[in-house]
C-alpha positions in Angstrom: 22.8 79.9 -154.8 20.0 82.1 -153.9 16.8 81.7 -156.0 14.6 84.3 -154.2 15.9 87.6 -152.9 12.9 88.2 -150.6 13.9 85.7 -147.9 17.6 87.0 -148.0 16.7 90.6 -147.6 14.4 90.1 -144.8 17.3 88.2 -143.1 20.0 90.8 -143.9 17.7 93.5 -142.3 17.6 91.5 -139.0 21.4 90.8 -139.0 21.8 92.9 -135.8 20.8 89.6 -134.0 23.9 88.0 -135.2 26.6 90.2 -133.6 26.5 89.1 -130.0 27.1 85.5 -130.9 29.9 86.4 -133.3 31.7 88.6 -130.9 31.6 85.9 -128.2 33.5 83.5 -130.1 37.1 82.7 -129.6 40.2 82.1 -131.7 40.3 78.5 -133.2 36.7 77.9 -131.9 34.4 75.8 -134.3 31.9 77.5 -136.6 28.5 78.5 -135.1 25.0 78.3 -136.5 23.8 81.6 -135.7 20.2 81.3 -137.1 17.9 79.2 -139.2 15.1 80.9 -141.1 12.4 79.0 -143.0 10.4 80.4 -145.9 7.5 78.4 -147.5 7.0 78.9 -151.3 3.3 79.6 -152.0 1.1 80.0 -155.1 -0.6 83.2 -156.4 -3.6 82.4 -154.0 -1.2 82.1 -151.0 -1.7 78.4 -150.5 1.2 76.0 -149.9 2.6 73.8 -152.5 3.8 76.3 -155.2 6.5 78.8 -156.0 4.6 80.9 -158.2 3.6 83.5 -155.7 6.7 84.0 -153.6 7.6 82.8 -150.1 6.3 83.5 -146.7 8.0 83.0 -143.2 7.4 79.7 -141.7 8.2 78.2 -138.3 8.7 74.4 -138.4 8.0 74.2 -134.7 4.5 75.6 -134.6 3.5 75.4 -138.4 2.4 72.3 -140.3 3.6 71.4 -143.6 1.8 69.5 -146.4 3.1 66.9 -148.7 5.0 68.3 -151.6 5.7 71.6 -149.8 8.8 73.5 -150.9 10.7 75.5 -148.4 13.8 77.8 -148.6 15.9 77.4 -145.3 18.6 80.1 -144.9 21.4 79.2 -142.5 23.6 81.9 -141.0 27.1 80.6 -139.9 29.9 82.5 -138.2 33.4 81.6 -137.4 35.8 83.6 -135.1 38.6 82.7 -137.3 37.2 84.5 -140.2 38.6 88.2 -140.5 37.4 89.7 -143.8 35.6 88.6 -146.8 38.5 89.8 -148.9 41.3 87.8 -147.4 39.7 84.3 -148.0 43.1 82.6 -147.9 43.3 82.9 -144.0 39.8 82.0 -143.5 38.8 78.6 -142.2 36.8 76.5 -144.7 33.8 74.6 -143.3 31.6 71.7 -144.1 27.8 71.6 -143.7 25.1 68.8 -143.9 21.6 68.2 -143.1 20.3 64.8 -141.7 16.6 63.8 -141.6 15.2 61.2 -139.1 11.7 59.9 -139.0 10.1 60.2 -135.5 7.0 57.9 -135.2 4.5 58.2 -132.5 4.8 55.0 -130.7 2.4 52.1 -130.3 0.0 53.6 -133.1 -0.3 53.0 -136.7 1.5 56.0 -138.6 2.7 56.3 -142.2 6.4 55.7 -142.6 7.6 58.6 -144.9 10.7 58.9 -147.0 13.5 61.2 -145.8 13.2 64.9 -146.4 14.4 66.1 -149.7 18.0 67.6 -149.6 18.9 65.6 -146.6 22.1 63.6 -146.9 24.6 61.9 -144.9 27.4 63.6 -147.1 29.0 66.8 -146.2 28.1 69.7 -148.6 30.6 70.6 -150.4 32.2 67.2 -150.1 35.6 68.0 -151.0 36.5 71.7 -150.4 35.1 73.6 -147.5 34.0 77.0 -148.0 34.0 80.3 -146.1 32.1 83.5 -145.7 30.1 85.1 -148.4 28.6 88.4 -146.8 29.3 90.8 -144.1 26.9 91.3 -141.3 27.5 94.1 -138.6 31.1 94.4 -139.8 31.8 90.6 -139.3 32.2 88.0 -142.0 29.4 85.5 -142.2 28.2 82.5 -144.3 24.6 82.9 -145.7 23.6 79.4 -147.1 20.3 78.5 -148.7 18.9 75.0 -148.7 16.0 74.1 -150.7 13.8 71.6 -148.8 11.0 69.5 -150.5 8.6 67.6 -148.2 8.2 64.0 -149.7 4.7 62.4 -150.2 3.6 59.7 -148.0 0.8 57.3 -147.9 -2.1 57.5 -145.2 -3.2 59.6 -142.3 -2.0 58.9 -138.7 -4.5 57.2 -136.6 -3.2 59.0 -133.6 -4.0 62.4 -135.3 -7.6 61.3 -136.3 -8.1 60.3 -132.5 -6.9 63.4 -131.1 -4.2 61.7 -128.9 -1.8 63.5 -126.7 1.9 62.8 -126.6 3.8 61.8 -123.4 4.8 64.6 -120.9 8.5 63.7 -121.5 7.9 64.5 -125.1 6.6 67.9 -124.3 9.6 68.5 -122.0 11.9 67.7 -124.8 10.2 70.2 -127.0 7.7 68.4 -128.9 4.0 69.2 -129.5 1.5 68.2 -126.8 -1.2 66.9 -129.1 -0.8 64.7 -132.2 -2.0 67.2 -135.0 0.5 65.6 -137.5 0.7 62.6 -139.7 4.4 62.4 -139.9 7.3 64.2 -138.2 11.0 64.5 -138.8 13.9 65.6 -136.8 16.2 67.7 -138.9 19.8 68.2 -137.6 22.0 70.9 -139.3 25.5 70.3 -138.7 28.7 72.4 -139.4 32.2 71.7 -138.8 35.8 72.9 -139.9 37.0 69.2 -140.6 34.7 66.5 -142.1 36.8 63.7 -140.6 35.2 61.3 -138.3 36.6 62.5 -135.1 36.1 66.3 -136.0 34.1 68.6 -133.6 30.6 69.2 -134.9 28.3 72.1 -134.0 24.6 70.9 -134.5 21.1 72.4 -134.1 18.1 70.4 -134.4 14.4 71.4 -135.5 11.3 69.3 -135.9 9.1 69.4 -138.9 5.5 68.3 -138.9 3.5 67.4 -141.9 0.0 66.3 -142.9 -1.4 64.5 -146.0 -2.2 67.0 -148.6 -5.8 66.6 -149.5 -5.0 66.8 -153.2 -2.0 64.5 -153.0 -3.9 61.6 -151.2 -5.5 58.8 -153.1 -9.0 59.2 -154.6 -11.9 58.1 -152.7 -14.1 56.1 -155.2 -17.9 55.7 -154.4 -19.1 52.4 -152.8 -20.4 49.6 -154.8 -24.1 49.4 -153.7 -25.6 45.8 -153.7 -29.2 45.6 -152.8 -29.0 41.7 -152.3 -30.4 38.8 -154.3 -33.9 38.8 -155.9 -36.6 37.0 -153.9 -39.8 34.9 -154.1 -42.4 34.9 -151.4 -45.8 34.2 -150.6 -48.3 37.0 -150.1 -48.5 38.4 -146.7 -44.8 38.1 -146.0 -42.5 40.5 -144.3 -39.5 40.7 -146.3 -36.0 41.8 -145.4 -34.3 44.1 -147.7 -30.5 43.7 -147.2 -27.7 45.7 -148.7 -25.0 44.4 -146.2 -23.0 43.1 -149.1 -22.2 46.6 -150.3 -18.5 47.1 -150.9 -16.6 50.3 -150.2 -13.2 50.3 -152.0 -11.9 53.0 -149.4 -12.5 50.6 -146.6 -10.7 47.7 -148.3 -7.9 46.2 -146.1 -9.6 46.6 -142.8 -12.8 45.7 -141.0 -14.9 48.8 -141.3 -16.7 47.8 -138.1 -13.6 48.4 -135.9 -12.9 51.6 -134.0 -9.1 51.6 -134.3 -8.6 52.0 -137.9 -6.7 54.8 -139.8 -9.6 56.0 -141.7 -12.9 54.8 -142.9 -15.9 56.0 -144.9 -19.1 56.0 -142.8 -21.8 54.5 -145.3 -25.5 55.5 -144.9 -28.3 53.6 -146.6 -31.6 54.7 -147.8 -34.3 52.3 -149.2 -37.1 53.4 -151.6 -40.0 51.8 -153.4 -39.7 52.1 -157.3 -42.5 50.1 -158.7 -44.9 47.1 -158.1 -48.5 46.1 -157.7 -48.9 48.6 -154.6 -46.8 51.3 -152.8 -45.0 49.9 -149.9 -42.6 52.2 -147.7 -39.6 50.3 -146.6 -38.9 50.5 -142.6 -35.4 51.4 -141.6 -34.2 51.6 -137.9 -31.6 54.2 -138.7 -29.7 55.4 -141.7 -26.5 53.6 -141.1 -28.4 50.1 -141.0 -28.2 48.4 -144.5 -31.3 46.5 -143.7 -35.1 47.4 -144.1 -38.4 45.6 -144.0 -41.4 45.7 -146.1 -44.6 44.0 -145.5 -46.1 42.7 -149.0 -49.9 42.1 -148.7 -50.7 42.4 -152.5 -49.6 39.6 -154.8 -47.6 40.4 -157.9 -49.6 41.7 -160.9 -50.1 39.1 -163.9 -52.6 41.1 -166.1 -49.9 41.2 -168.8 -49.6 37.4 -168.7 -46.4 37.6 -166.7 -45.7 38.4 -163.0 -44.6 42.1 -162.6 -42.6 42.1 -159.2 -41.9 44.7 -156.7 -38.9 46.7 -157.3 -37.1 48.4 -154.3 -33.9 50.6 -154.6 -31.1 51.2 -152.2 -29.1 54.4 -152.2 -25.7 54.3 -150.5 -23.7 57.5 -149.7 -20.2 57.5 -148.1 -20.5 61.2 -147.3 -17.6 62.0 -149.4 -18.7 61.8 -152.8 -21.4 64.1 -154.0 -23.8 61.5 -155.4 -24.9 58.2 -153.8 -24.5 54.7 -155.6 -27.5 52.6 -156.1 -28.7 49.2 -156.8 -32.2 47.4 -157.1 -33.8 44.2 -156.0 -36.9 42.5 -157.4 -39.4 40.6 -155.1 -42.0 38.3 -156.7 -45.2 37.8 -154.4 -47.2 34.5 -155.1 -50.6 33.7 -153.9 -49.3 30.2 -153.6 -45.4 29.6 -153.8 -44.6 27.3 -156.8 -42.6 24.2 -156.2 -38.9 24.7 -155.7 -36.6 22.9 -157.9 -33.2 21.6 -156.8 -30.2 23.5 -158.1 -28.1 21.9 -161.0 -24.4 21.4 -160.3 -22.0 21.2 -163.4 -18.3 20.5 -163.2 -15.8 21.3 -165.9 -12.3 20.2 -165.8 -9.4 18.6 -167.6 -10.5 16.3 -170.5 -7.2 14.4 -170.6 -4.8 13.0 -168.1 -2.6 15.3 -166.3 0.8 14.6 -164.7 2.2 14.2 -161.1 3.2 17.9 -159.9 0.6 19.6 -162.2 -2.0 22.1 -160.9 -5.5 21.0 -161.6 -8.5 23.4 -161.7 -12.2 22.3 -161.5 -14.9 24.8 -162.2 -18.5 24.7 -161.0 -19.2 28.2 -162.5 -21.9 26.6 -165.0 -24.0 25.4 -162.0 -27.4 27.2 -161.6 -30.7 27.3 -159.8 -33.8 26.9 -161.9 -35.5 29.9 -160.0 -32.5 32.1 -160.1 -31.7 31.9 -156.2 -28.2 32.1 -155.0 -26.4 29.0 -154.5 -23.6 27.7 -152.2 -20.8 25.5 -153.2 -19.0 22.7 -151.5 -16.1 20.4 -153.1 -15.6 16.8 -151.8 -13.2 14.2 -153.0 -14.5 10.6 -152.9 -13.6 7.2 -153.8 -14.8 5.4 -156.8 -18.1 4.5 -155.1 -18.8 8.1 -154.0 -17.9 7.7 -150.5 -16.0 10.4 -148.7 -12.3 9.7 -148.3 -10.6 9.3 -144.8 -8.6 12.1 -143.4 -5.3 10.1 -144.1 -6.3 9.6 -147.7 -6.9 13.4 -147.8 -3.7 14.3 -146.4 -1.8 12.0 -148.9 -3.9 12.8 -152.1 -5.9 15.9 -151.8 -4.0 19.2 -151.4 -6.5 22.0 -152.3 -4.6 25.4 -153.1 -7.8 27.5 -153.3 -11.4 27.4 -152.3 -13.5 24.4 -151.3 -16.4 26.7 -150.7 -16.2 28.7 -154.0 -17.4 27.9 -157.6 -13.8 27.1 -158.5 -11.1 24.8 -156.8 -7.5 24.6 -157.7 -5.4 21.4 -156.3 -2.0 20.0 -156.6 -1.6 16.5 -158.1 0.9 14.6 -155.8 0.4 11.0 -156.7 -0.6 9.0 -159.9 -3.7 7.5 -160.0 -7.6 8.1 -160.4 -9.3 10.7 -158.5 -13.1 11.4 -158.0 -14.6 14.7 -157.0 -18.1 15.8 -156.3 -19.6 19.2 -156.2 -22.6 19.9 -154.1 -24.6 23.1 -154.4 -27.5 24.4 -152.2 -30.0 27.0 -152.8 -30.9 27.2 -149.1 -33.5 24.6 -149.4 -32.6 21.8 -151.8 -29.2 20.4 -153.0 -27.8 19.1 -156.2 -24.4 17.6 -157.1 -22.2 16.5 -159.9 -19.2 14.1 -160.1 -16.0 14.4 -162.1 -12.9 12.0 -162.6 -9.2 13.2 -163.0 -6.5 10.9 -164.2 -3.1 11.6 -162.9 0.0 9.8 -164.6 3.5 9.6 -163.7 6.0 11.6 -166.0 7.8 9.2 -168.4 11.6 8.7 -168.0 13.8 9.6 -171.2 16.6 7.1 -171.5 18.5 9.6 -173.8 18.9 12.4 -171.0 18.1 10.6 -167.9 15.6 13.2 -166.8 11.8 13.1 -166.3 10.1 14.5 -169.5 6.5 14.1 -170.8 6.7 11.7 -174.1 3.9 11.2 -176.5 2.3 7.9 -176.8 4.2 7.0 -179.8 7.5 8.2 -178.3 6.9 6.1 -175.1 5.9 3.1 -177.1 9.1 3.3 -179.3 11.2 3.7 -176.0 9.6 0.6 -174.6 10.2 -1.4 -177.8 13.8 -0.3 -177.8 14.2 -1.6 -174.2 12.6 -4.8 -174.9 15.0 -5.2 -177.8 18.0 -4.7 -175.6 16.9 -7.4 -173.2 16.8 -10.1 -175.7 19.8 -12.4 -175.6 21.5 -11.0 -172.6 22.0 -12.1 -169.0 20.7 -10.1 -166.1 23.7 -8.3 -165.2 24.3 -7.0 -168.9 20.7 -6.1 -169.2 20.9 -4.1 -165.9 24.0 -2.3 -167.0 22.6 -1.7 -170.6 19.5 -0.1 -169.0 21.1 2.1 -166.3 24.0 3.5 -168.3 21.8 5.8 -170.4 19.7 6.8 -167.6 22.2 7.5 -165.0 25.0 8.8 -167.3 28.6 7.7 -167.6 29.4 8.2 -164.1 28.7 4.5 -163.4 31.3 3.3 -165.7 34.3 3.9 -163.1 32.1 2.3 -160.3 31.6 -0.8 -162.4 35.3 -1.1 -163.4 36.3 -1.5 -159.8 34.9 -4.9 -159.1 36.3 -6.1 -162.7 39.8 -4.8 -161.9 40.0 -6.6 -158.5 38.6 -9.6 -160.2 41.4 -9.7 -162.8 44.1 -8.8 -160.0 42.8 -11.9 -158.0 43.0 -14.2 -161.1 46.8 -13.1 -161.7 47.7 -13.5 -157.9 48.5 -10.0 -157.4 
């Protein structure tokens, strides 16, 4: 059972500590956990997380483990009924188990880890108890090794990052006074002579503290720098450079401006002039501000026949990755602003009828602005004259599933009819719009199966022709029965037979 001799030898050398407890035991008393010794496996550099360099002593109460750490836990157990290691028939067998309980720090965001490896609700061994395997100070004892693997978990504890203190009551209970861990477990080592439910159990508890291993955590990608949209201004303008749309994937999932977050990257921005008719130094208030201003007093150069714009670059650093990410923006400066053309709205959608219950997608991605400015989108449902629908009509007919302010909209067709949509695009000054019509049809009813199915035009015409043929030369009741039976199934036959039987009984005087 022992995999490493060094921890066992160290424990045997100190076995004199075990004698007082062993002598104090009485006959027929339960077993006693005399000591629990921890040894951490390390690599050849002496760092945690490897078993190639040996094992070093570890105290779970004061030391801090990493994810994926491996430990050898040596448990020494004695029993007053054990006499010698040779006469095993008279020795009481014992059962041992280790339980693992996650102990969160209340009221703060903490990761929830898996249980400690090797922990189990089952007794070990589950069937037959076992007795002493060594002699310490002339008394039989059981020396058991448990191999413990610290599991990996996601995230760091907000309480640790903020340096919070634990309640005084917890400190009195034996816990640490400062939250310098990400997760903690309470390990309960239990031993008994009888593994039944009402047996006497001897227990010793210890706390194991762990933090996220730097090598085991998720990678921190660099931010996606966004220098903003290209601009056109008149000479002499003071222009704002804005990189606030920069995206940092590591900060995804929470607002990076909040103070109460698990962890976030602190981004820094640096603006610089790259090229243009004249050198202009961007002015920033502080490095964390994504905005800067430039005053452009020289118009863009057109000596080559085309306007040569100013080019500015933003460098975004997350203070984690060694190199910043960059993006550029172009600013064209006119002596006199050219006329602004309205943006063009273009809608694409289904080119044929769809059916009730279908999902309909309309796209305005083909819309554009002649000057290349950013455009905003707004979808509206109208009537056939282009007027906006009332709120009641929208509730009944228009059920968007996604985005009325994006370049694409998805909605649910809930009722047959003709529907009219308008897309309005805006470049911040002028608007453009486009219209689109969607035809919604009811699903045809199959008279063969009685279920709603979609039929082709030929099949629908053929079904209509068959129905009209059935109606010729019959009275209303027969025609109704002929039409209902294929649709509703043979279950109508017994119901229709009841009034017929009653009629015959009445005729016969029964």
